[in-house]
C-alpha positions as CSV (number, residue, x, y, z in Angstrom):
1,M,-18.4,8.1,4.4
2,G,-20.7,6.6,1.8
3,S,-22.9,5.0,4.4
4,A,-23.0,8.2,6.5
5,G,-24.1,10.1,3.4
6,V,-26.9,7.7,2.8
7,E,-28.2,8.1,6.3
8,I,-28.0,11.9,6.1
9,L,-29.9,11.9,2.8
10,K,-32.6,9.6,4.2
11,V,-33.2,12.1,7.1
12,L,-33.4,14.9,4.6
13,M,-35.9,12.9,2.5
14,L,-38.1,12.4,5.5
15,E,-38.0,16.1,6.4
16,N,-38.5,17.3,2.8
17,P,-40.3,14.5,0.8
18,L,-41.0,16.8,-2.1
19,T,-37.5,17.8,-2.9
20,D,-35.0,16.0,-5.3
21,Y,-33.2,14.3,-2.4
22,S,-34.5,10.9,-3.7
23,V,-32.5,11.3,-7.0
24,T,-29.4,12.3,-5.1
25,F,-30.0,9.3,-2.8
26,F,-30.2,6.9,-5.7
27,I,-27.1,8.3,-7.4
28,W,-25.1,8.4,-4.2
29,G,-25.9,4.8,-3.4
30,F,-25.2,3.6,-7.0
31,V,-21.8,5.3,-7.1
32,F,-20.6,4.2,-3.6
33,R,-21.9,0.7,-4.1
34,W,-18.8,-0.1,-6.2
35,F,-16.7,0.3,-3.1
36,P,-16.7,-3.0,-1.2
37,T,-16.4,-1.3,2.2
38,Y,-19.6,0.7,1.5
39,S,-21.6,-2.5,0.7
40,L,-20.2,-4.3,3.7
41,V,-21.0,-1.4,6.1
42,R,-24.4,-0.8,4.6
43,G,-25.2,-4.5,4.7
44,I,-24.2,-4.9,8.3
45,A,-26.2,-1.8,9.3
46,K,-29.3,-3.0,7.4
47,V,-29.2,-6.5,9.0
48,K,-28.7,-5.1,12.5
49,L,-31.6,-2.7,11.9
50,L,-33.7,-5.5,10.5
51,F,-33.0,-7.6,13.7
52,K,-34.2,-4.6,15.8
53,Y,-37.4,-4.2,13.8
54,N,-38.1,-8.0,13.8
55,A,-37.6,-7.9,17.6
56,I,-40.3,-5.2,17.8
57,C,-42.6,-7.3,15.6
58,R,-42.1,-10.4,17.7
59,T,-42.6,-8.6,21.0
60,G,-45.9,-7.0,19.8
61,G,-48.1,-5.5,22.5
62,E,-47.6,-1.9,23.4
63,L,-44.1,-1.7,22.0
64,L,-45.4,-2.5,18.5
65,A,-48.4,-0.2,19.0
66,E,-46.1,2.6,19.9
67,A,-44.0,1.9,16.8
68,C,-47.1,1.8,14.6
69,R,-48.1,5.2,15.9
70,D,-44.8,6.7,14.9
71,P,-44.8,7.8,11.2
72,N,-41.1,7.1,10.8
73,F,-41.7,3.5,11.8
74,A,-45.1,3.0,10.4
75,N,-44.0,3.9,6.8
76,D,-41.0,1.6,7.0
77,D,-41.7,-1.7,5.1
78,R,-39.9,-3.6,7.8
79,V,-42.5,-2.6,10.4
80,S,-45.6,-1.6,8.3
81,H,-46.5,-5.2,7.5
82,C,-46.4,-6.0,11.3
83,C,-48.7,-3.0,11.9
84,Q,-51.1,-4.3,9.2
85,A,-51.0,-7.9,10.7
86,R,-51.7,-6.4,14.2
87,Q,-54.8,-4.7,12.9
88,E,-56.0,-7.9,11.1
89,N,-55.0,-9.9,14.2
90,V,-52.8,-12.3,12.2
91,T,-49.2,-13.4,12.6
92,A,-46.8,-11.3,10.6
93,R,-44.1,-12.9,8.5
94,L,-40.7,-11.5,9.4
95,L,-38.2,-10.5,6.8
96,L,-35.0,-12.6,6.7
97,P,-31.6,-10.9,6.4
98,L,-30.9,-12.1,2.8
99,E,-34.4,-11.9,1.3
100,P,-34.5,-10.1,-2.0
101,F,-35.8,-6.7,-0.6
102,Y,-34.1,-3.4,-0.5
103,E,-34.5,-3.2,3.3
104,T,-32.5,-6.4,3.9
105,G,-28.8,-7.1,3.2
106,F,-29.6,-9.0,-0.1
107,Y,-28.4,-6.3,-2.6
108,E,-25.3,-5.5,-0.5
109,A,-24.4,-9.2,-0.5
110,V,-24.9,-9.5,-4.2
111,S,-22.9,-6.3,-4.7
112,M,-19.9,-7.7,-2.8
113,V,-20.0,-11.0,-4.7
114,V,-20.1,-9.2,-8.1
115,E,-17.4,-6.7,-7.0
116,G,-15.2,-9.6,-5.8
117,L,-15.5,-11.4,-9.1
118,L,-15.1,-8.1,-11.1
119,Y,-12.0,-6.9,-9.2
120,V,-10.4,-10.4,-9.3
121,A,-10.9,-10.3,-13.1
122,V,-9.5,-6.8,-13.3
123,L,-6.4,-7.7,-11.3
124,S,-5.9,-10.8,-13.4
125,F,-6.1,-8.7,-16.5
126,V,-3.7,-6.1,-15.2
127,D,-1.2,-8.8,-14.3
128,S,-1.6,-10.6,-17.6
129,P,0.5,-10.3,-20.8
130,L,-2.6,-9.1,-22.5
131,A,-2.6,-5.9,-20.5
132,Y,1.0,-5.3,-21.6
133,T,0.1,-5.9,-25.2
134,V,-2.8,-3.4,-24.9
135,R,-0.6,-0.8,-23.2
136,A,2.1,-1.2,-25.8
137,Y,-0.4,-0.8,-28.6
138,I,-1.9,2.4,-27.1
139,A,1.6,3.7,-26.4
140,R,2.7,3.1,-30.0
141,C,-0.5,4.7,-31.3
142,L,0.0,7.8,-29.2
143,H,3.8,8.3,-29.4
144,G,5.4,5.6,-31.4
145,T,5.9,4.3,-34.9
146,A,3.7,1.7,-36.5
147,D,6.6,-0.6,-37.4
148,E,9.1,-1.5,-34.7
149,D,11.5,-2.8,-37.4
150,E,11.6,0.6,-39.1
151,A,15.2,1.1,-37.9
152,A,16.3,-1.9,-39.8
153,V,15.2,-0.5,-43.2
154,E,17.8,1.2,-45.2
155,K,16.5,4.7,-46.2
156,G,19.4,5.8,-48.3
157,P,22.0,8.5,-47.6
158,R,21.2,11.2,-45.1
159,L,20.4,14.7,-46.5
160,V,21.6,16.4,-43.3
161,A,24.8,15.5,-41.6
162,T,24.4,14.1,-38.1
163,S,26.8,14.1,-35.2
164,L,26.3,10.4,-34.5
165,D,29.4,8.9,-32.9
166,P,31.1,6.4,-35.3
167,E,31.2,3.7,-32.6
168,V,27.5,4.2,-31.9
169,E,26.7,4.0,-35.6
170,R,28.7,0.8,-35.9
171,E,26.8,-0.6,-33.0
172,V,23.5,0.3,-34.7
173,K,24.5,-1.4,-37.9
174,L,25.6,-4.5,-36.0
175,V,22.3,-4.7,-34.2
176,N,20.3,-4.3,-37.4
177,Q,22.4,-7.0,-39.1
178,V,22.0,-9.5,-36.2
179,C,18.2,-8.9,-36.1
180,R,17.9,-9.2,-39.9
181,T,19.9,-12.4,-40.2
182,R,18.8,-13.8,-36.8
183,A,22.5,-14.6,-36.0
184,F,22.1,-14.9,-32.2
185,K,24.9,-17.5,-31.8
186,D,27.0,-15.5,-29.3
187,V,24.4,-12.8,-28.6
188,A,22.4,-12.7,-25.4
189,M,20.1,-9.8,-26.3
190,A,19.8,-7.3,-29.2
191,I,18.2,-4.0,-28.3
192,R,17.1,-2.2,-31.5
193,N,16.0,1.4,-31.8
194,L,14.2,1.3,-28.4
195,Q,12.2,4.4,-27.7
196,K,10.1,5.8,-24.9
197,T,8.1,9.0,-25.3
198,V,5.8,10.5,-22.6
199,G,3.4,13.4,-22.6
200,L,0.4,14.3,-24.8
201,L,0.7,18.0,-25.5
202,T,4.4,18.3,-24.9
203,K,6.1,15.1,-25.9
204,V,9.4,14.3,-24.2
205,K,11.7,11.4,-25.3
206,I,13.1,9.6,-22.3
207,V,14.8,6.9,-24.3
208,D,15.7,8.0,-27.9
209,G,16.5,5.1,-30.2
210,A,18.8,3.0,-28.0
211,S,20.5,0.2,-29.9
212,I,22.7,-2.2,-27.9
213,L,24.2,-5.6,-28.6
214,L,24.7,-7.7,-25.4
215,N,27.0,-10.7,-26.0
216,Q,26.8,-13.8,-24.0
217,G,28.9,-13.6,-20.8
218,E,29.4,-9.8,-21.3
219,C,29.1,-7.2,-18.6
220,L,27.9,-4.0,-20.2
221,G,27.9,-0.6,-18.4
222,L,25.5,2.2,-19.2
223,V,26.8,5.6,-17.8
224,G,24.8,8.8,-17.9
225,V,23.7,11.7,-15.8
226,N,20.5,11.4,-13.6
227,G,17.4,11.7,-15.8
228,S,19.1,10.4,-19.0
229,G,16.8,7.4,-19.2
230,K,19.0,4.6,-17.8
231,T,16.4,3.3,-15.3
232,T,13.6,3.6,-17.9
233,L,15.6,1.6,-20.4
234,L,16.0,-1.2,-17.8
235,E,12.3,-1.1,-16.8
236,I,11.4,-1.4,-20.5
237,L,13.7,-4.4,-20.9
238,V,12.2,-6.1,-17.8
239,G,8.6,-5.4,-19.0
240,L,7.6,-2.9,-16.4
241,V,7.3,0.0,-18.9
242,V,6.0,-0.3,-22.4
243,P,8.2,1.2,-25.2
244,T,6.8,3.5,-27.8
245,G,9.1,2.3,-30.5
246,G,11.7,-0.3,-31.3
247,G,12.1,-3.7,-29.7
248,A,14.4,-6.1,-27.9
249,Y,15.2,-9.7,-29.0
250,T,16.9,-12.9,-27.9
251,S,17.5,-16.0,-30.0
252,A,14.0,-17.3,-29.3
253,L,11.9,-14.5,-27.8
254,S,11.0,-10.8,-28.4
255,L,10.0,-8.2,-25.9
256,G,6.6,-7.7,-27.6
257,G,5.9,-11.4,-27.8
258,N,5.4,-13.8,-24.8
259,L,6.0,-11.5,-21.9
260,R,6.1,-14.2,-19.2
261,S,8.7,-16.2,-21.0
262,W,10.7,-13.1,-21.7
263,Q,10.6,-12.1,-18.0
264,Q,11.6,-15.6,-16.8
265,G,15.0,-15.1,-18.6
266,I,15.8,-11.8,-16.9
267,G,16.8,-10.9,-13.4
268,Y,16.3,-7.3,-12.3
269,A,17.9,-5.5,-9.3
270,P,16.2,-2.1,-9.1
271,D,17.4,1.0,-7.5
272,G,15.6,3.1,-4.9
273,I,14.0,0.2,-2.9
274,S,14.0,0.8,0.8
275,E,13.6,-1.7,3.6
276,Q,10.0,-0.4,4.1
277,G,9.2,-1.5,0.5
278,L,10.1,-5.1,1.2
279,P,7.9,-7.7,2.9
280,P,8.7,-8.3,6.6
281,L,10.7,-11.5,6.0
282,T,14.2,-12.6,6.9
283,V,16.8,-12.7,4.2
284,G,16.5,-16.5,3.8
285,E,12.7,-16.3,3.7
286,Y,12.8,-13.5,1.1
287,L,15.2,-15.4,-1.1
288,D,13.1,-18.6,-0.8
289,M,10.0,-16.6,-1.8
290,V,11.8,-15.2,-4.9
291,A,13.1,-18.7,-5.8
292,S,9.6,-20.1,-5.5
293,L,8.2,-17.4,-7.8
294,R,10.9,-18.0,-10.3
295,G,10.2,-21.7,-10.3
296,V,13.6,-22.8,-9.1
297,T,13.6,-26.5,-8.3
298,S,16.7,-26.7,-6.1
299,R,15.7,-23.8,-3.9
300,R,17.8,-24.8,-0.9
301,L,21.0,-24.9,-2.9
302,A,20.2,-21.6,-4.7
303,I,19.5,-19.9,-1.4
304,A,22.6,-21.2,0.2
305,S,24.7,-20.0,-2.7
306,A,23.0,-16.5,-2.5
307,L,23.5,-16.2,1.2
308,T,27.2,-16.6,0.8
309,L,27.3,-13.3,-1.1
310,I,25.2,-11.2,1.3
311,H,26.8,-9.4,4.2
312,G,23.9,-7.2,5.5
313,E,23.5,-4.7,2.7
314,L,20.1,-4.3,1.1
315,K,21.6,-3.7,-2.4
316,M,23.4,-7.0,-2.1
317,L,20.1,-8.7,-1.2
318,L,18.4,-7.3,-4.3
319,I,21.2,-8.4,-6.6
320,S,21.2,-11.8,-5.1
321,S,17.5,-12.2,-5.4
322,A,17.8,-11.1,-9.1
323,A,20.5,-13.8,-9.6
324,I,18.4,-16.5,-8.1
325,G,17.8,-19.3,-10.7
326,V,20.7,-18.0,-12.8
327,P,18.8,-16.1,-15.5
328,P,20.6,-15.6,-18.8
329,I,20.4,-11.8,-18.5
330,L,20.9,-9.8,-15.3
331,L,19.9,-6.1,-15.1
332,V,21.4,-4.1,-12.2
333,D,20.3,-0.4,-11.7
334,E,22.9,1.8,-9.9
335,P,24.6,-1.0,-7.9
336,Y,26.7,1.5,-5.9
337,S,24.2,4.2,-5.1
338,D,23.4,4.9,-1.5
339,V,25.8,2.2,-0.4
340,E,28.2,2.5,2.5
341,P,31.9,2.4,1.5
342,L,32.3,-0.7,3.7
343,Y,30.0,-2.7,1.4
344,R,31.0,-1.2,-1.9
345,N,33.9,-3.6,-2.4
346,D,31.7,-6.5,-1.4
347,I,29.2,-5.6,-4.1
348,I,32.1,-5.3,-6.6
349,R,33.3,-8.8,-5.6
350,M,29.7,-10.1,-5.8
351,L,29.3,-8.8,-9.4
352,Q,32.8,-10.2,-10.3
353,V,31.7,-13.6,-9.1
354,L,28.5,-13.4,-11.1
355,K,30.4,-12.3,-14.2
356,G,33.1,-14.9,-13.7
357,S,30.5,-17.7,-13.8
358,Q,30.0,-17.0,-17.5
359,A,26.4,-18.2,-17.0
360,M,24.7,-14.8,-17.5
361,S,25.1,-11.5,-19.3
362,M,24.9,-8.3,-17.3
363,I,23.8,-4.7,-17.9
364,M,24.6,-2.2,-15.2
365,T,23.8,1.5,-15.0
366,S,25.6,4.3,-13.2
367,H,25.6,8.0,-13.1
368,R,29.3,8.4,-12.7
């Protein structure tokens, strides 16, 4: 589209040289030059056209004379120097495809090199822990509190009575105590006052001050209606979504610290993934890819162990891939949703095997 627009503007400029098409031509070319496909197509078109004009110059004779009599050709720098050389009866020097002139493909080639380096740098930044830190800082500035430890500070008695469940209040106090004293001896993860707020004009709290203590070897279930924030909570814990308040901690790491090290200790089986969203690989190839990404050394043994738990159900594949490498914490989102009754008992047995190993702590969500 960008290249076609340039050619249309060039025709309009030839027909109406006194209009402001030249400004539009410059702006159009500058904007679309940031798209690699535009630079590639324009570069190929320019080089092919340059070869055509060079062939006319090399042929000379009546063909060059006819081109020199045509104003459209005679005013083109790729032919005009040939016309001038013909009048002076000297040999014209032909332009090369990558000479630094606008009529060649030089600027398009430079643009593609610059765009390649720029977009690789952007992708590296987006996939880096620094991007998560920047996103978290912006989210806390827009919606959150300045101090993620604010929940741990005693603020005295409440002036207004609240309907906080006694067990929930006991869990909050226990989480605050563990985080203050750093007593993580039997604790896999402490989630303290975790919050997620969205919206600029109308702010909506998706996760409102969640405080959870996950003990080692424990299987914790989060039950709530659809839209209550269960999936968002898991996505925050795995580092896909940035929180606007609060934090999560293990004995050595925090969610807002070293993101890569934090994610290496968590396995995540999301909900809502279809077969179309997975790469076209066999089950063994997919598990091998996940094991390689997780840095598992004994990949063959890990894959063989995971394959014994899979019986053809996509949800079982996602849970098995999340358990590859035996991460200390396993997050499973809606393990029984959209699952045929034939496989539901198999998933239950799979989760029981993982829980019985006592090697990982689990958080599962369900809407019923």
